[in-house]
C-alpha positions as CSV (number, residue, x, y, z in Angstrom):
1,X,9.5,4.5,0.9
2,X,7.9,2.0,3.1
3,X,8.1,-1.8,3.9
4,X,4.5,-2.8,4.1
5,X,4.7,-3.7,7.8
6,X,1.9,-2.0,9.7
7,X,2.8,-0.1,12.8
8,X,-0.7,0.7,14.0
9,X,-4.3,0.3,13.1
10,X,-5.7,4.0,13.3
11,X,-9.3,5.1,13.2
12,X,-10.7,8.0,11.1
13,X,-11.8,10.7,13.5
14,X,-12.8,13.3,11.1
15,X,-13.1,13.9,7.3
16,X,-13.5,17.0,5.5
17,X,-13.3,18.1,1.9
18,X,-11.7,21.6,1.1
19,X,-11.7,22.9,-2.5
20,X,-11.1,19.5,-3.9
21,X,-8.7,18.4,-1.1
22,X,-9.7,15.8,1.4
23,X,-8.6,16.4,5.0
24,X,-8.4,13.1,7.2
25,X,-7.8,13.3,11.0
26,X,-6.8,9.9,12.4
27,X,-6.8,8.7,16.0
28,X,-3.4,7.0,16.3
29,X,-1.9,7.1,19.7
30,X,1.0,4.8,19.2
31,X,2.3,6.8,16.1
32,X,1.2,10.2,17.1
33,X,3.0,9.9,20.7
34,X,5.2,7.0,20.6
35,X,6.6,5.8,23.8
36,X,10.1,6.0,22.7
37,X,11.8,8.3,20.0
38,X,10.2,11.1,18.0
39,X,6.8,11.1,16.5
40,X,5.9,12.3,13.1
41,X,6.4,15.9,12.1
42,X,4.5,18.0,9.7
43,X,5.7,17.3,6.2
44,X,6.5,13.7,6.9
45,X,5.0,11.0,4.6
46,X,2.6,8.4,6.1
47,X,1.2,5.3,4.4
48,X,-2.6,5.2,5.2
49,X,-4.1,2.0,3.9
50,X,-1.3,1.8,1.4
51,X,-1.6,5.4,0.2
52,X,1.5,7.7,0.6
53,X,0.1,11.0,2.2
54,X,1.6,14.0,3.8
55,X,1.2,14.7,7.5
56,X,-0.1,18.2,7.9
57,X,-0.9,18.3,11.7
58,X,-0.2,16.4,14.9
59,X,-2.1,17.0,18.0
60,X,-2.0,14.9,21.1
61,X,-3.0,11.4,19.9
62,X,-4.1,12.4,16.4
63,X,-2.3,13.0,13.2
64,X,-3.8,14.7,10.0
65,X,-3.2,14.1,6.4
66,X,-4.4,15.6,3.1
67,X,-5.2,14.0,-0.2
68,X,-5.8,15.3,-3.7
69,X,-8.8,14.7,-5.9
70,X,-6.7,12.3,-7.9
71,X,-5.9,10.2,-4.9
72,X,-9.5,10.1,-4.1
73,X,-10.4,9.0,-7.5
74,X,-7.8,6.1,-7.9
75,X,-7.9,4.7,-4.2
76,X,-10.5,3.7,-1.6
77,X,-10.4,7.0,0.1
78,X,-13.8,7.8,-1.1
79,X,-15.1,4.8,0.9
80,X,-13.7,6.0,4.1
81,X,-16.1,7.2,6.8
82,X,-15.8,8.4,10.5
83,X,-14.8,5.3,12.4
84,X,-13.2,3.6,9.4
85,X,-10.1,1.5,10.6
86,X,-6.9,2.2,8.5
87,X,-3.4,0.7,8.5
88,X,-0.7,3.1,9.3
89,X,3.0,3.0,8.5
90,X,5.6,6.0,8.8
91,X,8.2,6.3,6.1
92,X,11.4,4.5,6.4
93,X,14.2,6.2,8.2
94,X,17.9,5.7,7.6
95,X,19.0,2.4,9.4
96,X,15.4,0.9,9.7
97,X,15.2,-2.7,8.9
98,X,13.5,-3.7,5.7
99,X,11.4,-6.5,6.8
100,X,8.7,-6.6,4.0
101,X,9.4,-5.3,0.5
102,X,9.8,-2.0,-1.2
103,X,6.3,-0.3,-1.1
104,X,6.1,3.4,-2.6
105,X,2.6,4.2,-1.4
106,X,1.6,4.7,-5.1
107,X,-1.6,2.7,-5.6
108,X,-1.9,1.0,-9.0
109,X,-5.7,0.3,-8.7
110,X,-8.2,-1.4,-6.2
111,X,-9.6,-4.8,-5.8
112,X,-12.4,-6.2,-3.7
113,X,-12.2,-8.9,-0.9
114,X,-14.0,-12.0,-2.2
115,X,-13.6,-14.2,0.9
116,X,-11.5,-14.9,3.8
117,X,-11.1,-18.8,4.4
118,X,-9.7,-19.7,7.8
119,X,-7.2,-22.3,7.8
120,X,-6.6,-23.2,11.4
121,X,-4.9,-20.3,13.1
122,X,-4.1,-18.8,9.6
123,X,-6.4,-17.7,6.8
124,X,-6.5,-17.4,2.9
125,X,-7.6,-14.2,1.5
126,X,-8.9,-14.0,-2.1
127,X,-9.2,-10.6,-3.8
128,X,-10.6,-9.8,-7.2
129,X,-9.0,-7.3,-9.3
130,X,-9.1,-6.0,-13.0
131,X,-7.5,-8.3,-15.6
132,X,-5.1,-5.7,-16.6
133,X,-3.8,-5.6,-13.2
134,X,-3.9,-9.4,-12.8
135,X,-1.8,-9.9,-15.9
136,X,1.1,-8.1,-14.2
137,X,1.2,-10.2,-11.1
138,X,4.2,-12.7,-10.6
139,X,3.7,-16.2,-8.8
140,X,5.2,-16.1,-5.4
141,X,5.8,-12.3,-6.0
142,X,5.0,-9.4,-3.6
143,X,2.1,-7.2,-3.5
144,X,0.8,-4.5,-1.0
145,X,-2.8,-4.8,0.0
146,X,-4.0,-1.9,1.9
147,X,-0.4,-1.2,2.6
148,X,0.3,-4.7,3.9
149,X,3.3,-6.6,2.2
150,X,2.0,-10.0,1.3
151,X,3.1,-12.9,-0.9
152,X,1.0,-14.0,-3.8
153,X,0.1,-17.5,-4.5
154,X,1.2,-19.5,-7.5
155,X,-1.7,-18.3,-9.8
156,X,-2.6,-18.3,-12.6
157,X,-3.9,-14.9,-12.2
158,X,-7.0,-14.1,-14.5
159,X,-9.1,-11.8,-12.3
160,X,-8.2,-12.7,-8.7
161,X,-5.3,-13.6,-6.5
162,X,-4.9,-15.4,-3.2
163,X,-2.7,-14.6,-0.3
164,X,-2.0,-16.5,3.0
165,X,-2.4,-14.5,6.1
166,X,-0.4,-16.0,9.1
167,X,-1.7,-15.4,12.8
168,X,0.4,-12.3,13.3
169,X,-0.9,-10.6,10.1
170,X,-4.5,-11.3,11.2
171,X,-3.8,-9.7,14.5
172,X,-1.8,-6.8,13.2
173,X,-4.2,-5.8,10.3
174,X,-7.9,-5.3,9.9
175,X,-8.5,-7.9,7.3
176,X,-10.2,-10.3,9.6
177,X,-13.0,-7.8,10.2
178,X,-13.7,-6.8,6.6
179,X,-16.9,-7.8,4.9
180,X,-16.8,-9.4,1.4
181,X,-17.0,-6.8,-1.2
182,X,-14.9,-4.3,0.7
183,X,-12.6,-2.4,-1.7
184,X,-8.9,-2.6,-1.2
185,X,-5.9,-0.6,-2.3
186,X,-3.4,-2.6,-4.5
187,X,0.2,-1.7,-5.1
188,X,2.3,-4.1,-7.4
189,X,6.0,-4.8,-6.6
190,X,7.9,-1.9,-7.8
191,X,10.8,-4.4,-8.8
192,X,8.4,-6.3,-10.9
193,X,7.2,-3.0,-12.5
194,X,10.7,-1.9,-13.3
195,X,11.1,-5.3,-15.0
196,X,8.1,-4.6,-17.3
197,X,10.0,-1.6,-18.8
198,X,13.4,-3.1,-19.1
199,X,14.3,-3.8,-22.8
200,X,17.2,-5.5,-24.4
201,X,19.8,-2.9,-25.7
202,X,19.1,-2.2,-29.4
203,X,22.2,-2.0,-31.6
204,X,21.6,0.5,-34.3
205,X,24.1,2.5,-36.5
206,X,23.4,5.5,-34.1
207,X,24.2,3.7,-30.9
208,X,27.2,2.0,-32.4
209,X,28.7,5.2,-33.5
210,X,28.0,6.8,-30.1
211,X,30.0,4.0,-28.5
212,X,32.9,4.8,-30.7
213,X,32.6,2.3,-33.5
214,X,33.7,3.8,-36.8
215,X,32.5,2.9,-40.4
């Protein structure tokens, strides 16, 4: 479980594919060797550009994660190269503040950066996405873009959405440096997804009998 608040922008140091598994080594001094408290351990979860991956190695200022072929297929992982900057967030620990929204690290699909329009010190970011995903967005709801917790605009959502990036978000993320057309990982709000599956209770003879009603 994550919150969508980025702790560090790491940099891909090495990429290697091993029998269908992608091994990624990331330079991340603040997370790998934090000034206070323990750093990540092998087996811990780490959100990398919004993808929940497992830490398999920690050495000095670098951490390494592994990703399956399915993760590579449904996310932007195939676009990463040595030098690619990535958002990093360790998993929540007991007692941590929840400052963003509940993010699972399970990417629903990808979108593309259409444009970034400066609005003084802030910016408006427009992202295009498949209509099947756009139809599930909620006005003023939450969305994780490359792992960053953001608030959607009012819509309507046909094949794109817009979010506002405050100055702090611009400084703490890589969005300001991305070129139009860059693919982005998208995770819809887990609470909204849960609501999609909620159905009103159906009263049938079977359910009535199960609840103690007699004929």
